[in-house]
C-alpha positions as CSV (number, residue, x, y, z in Angstrom):
1,X,-6.2,1.0,12.9
2,X,-6.2,2.1,9.2
3,X,-7.9,1.0,6.0
4,X,-5.5,-0.3,3.4
5,X,-6.9,-0.4,-0.2
6,X,-5.5,-2.4,-3.1
7,X,-6.3,-1.6,-6.8
8,X,-5.7,-3.3,-10.1
9,X,-2.9,-5.9,-10.2
10,X,-2.0,-5.2,-6.6
11,X,-5.5,-6.4,-5.5
12,X,-5.2,-9.4,-7.8
13,X,-2.0,-10.5,-6.3
14,X,-3.1,-10.0,-2.7
15,X,-6.6,-11.3,-3.3
16,X,-8.3,-8.6,-1.3
17,X,-9.7,-5.2,-2.3
18,X,-9.1,-3.8,1.2
19,X,-8.3,-4.7,4.8
20,X,-8.0,-3.0,8.2
21,X,-4.5,-3.0,9.6
22,X,-3.3,-2.3,13.1
23,X,0.3,-1.2,12.5
24,X,3.1,0.6,14.4
25,X,4.7,1.6,11.0
26,X,5.8,5.3,11.0
27,X,6.1,5.6,7.2
28,X,4.6,4.1,4.1
29,X,7.9,2.2,3.5
30,X,7.7,0.7,7.0
31,X,4.1,-0.4,6.3
32,X,5.3,-2.0,3.0
33,X,8.1,-3.9,4.8
34,X,5.6,-5.1,7.4
35,X,3.1,-6.3,4.7
36,X,5.8,-8.0,2.6
37,X,6.8,-10.0,5.7
38,X,3.2,-11.4,6.0
39,X,2.9,-13.9,3.1
40,X,4.3,-14.6,-0.3
41,X,1.3,-12.9,-2.0
42,X,2.2,-9.6,-0.3
43,X,5.9,-10.0,-1.3
44,X,4.7,-10.5,-4.9
45,X,2.5,-7.4,-4.8
46,X,5.1,-5.2,-3.2
47,X,8.2,-6.6,-5.0
48,X,8.6,-3.9,-7.5
49,X,8.1,-0.5,-6.0
50,X,8.9,1.3,-9.2
51,X,5.5,0.0,-10.5
52,X,3.6,1.2,-7.4
53,X,2.0,4.4,-6.3
54,X,0.5,5.3,-2.9
55,X,-2.1,7.7,-1.7
56,X,-2.7,8.7,1.9
57,X,-6.3,9.8,2.6
58,X,-6.7,10.2,-1.1
59,X,-3.7,12.4,-1.7
60,X,-0.7,11.1,-3.7
61,X,2.3,10.6,-1.4
62,X,5.9,9.2,-1.4
63,X,7.0,6.0,0.3
64,X,8.8,8.0,3.0
65,X,5.6,9.9,3.9
66,X,4.6,9.6,7.6
67,X,1.5,7.6,8.6
68,X,0.7,9.6,11.7
69,X,-3.0,10.5,11.6
70,X,-3.6,8.7,8.3
71,X,-6.9,6.8,8.1
72,X,-6.6,5.3,4.6
73,X,-3.6,4.0,2.5
74,X,-4.2,3.1,-1.1
75,X,-1.7,1.2,-3.3
76,X,-2.1,1.2,-7.1
77,X,-0.1,1.1,-10.3
78,X,0.8,4.3,-12.0
79,X,-1.9,5.9,-14.0
80,X,-1.5,5.8,-17.8
81,X,-2.8,8.5,-20.1
82,X,-4.8,8.0,-23.1
């Protein structure tokens, strides 16, 4: 079981700030594929991976990063400077 957090427009599209997920996904990408298969709102949120970043236990990661031992996955848009 892991916490999945959604921020900014990802949260708006899914309609939840966070949820607990029981998954067999081995990588972030496998988790994304699993989530996209749930409902259309997840498909909308994860449709453009170029506009998405992920952090595992509050550390930036790649989509091919393994999920073994991870307690928290966070999805958010790229940060902009200013």
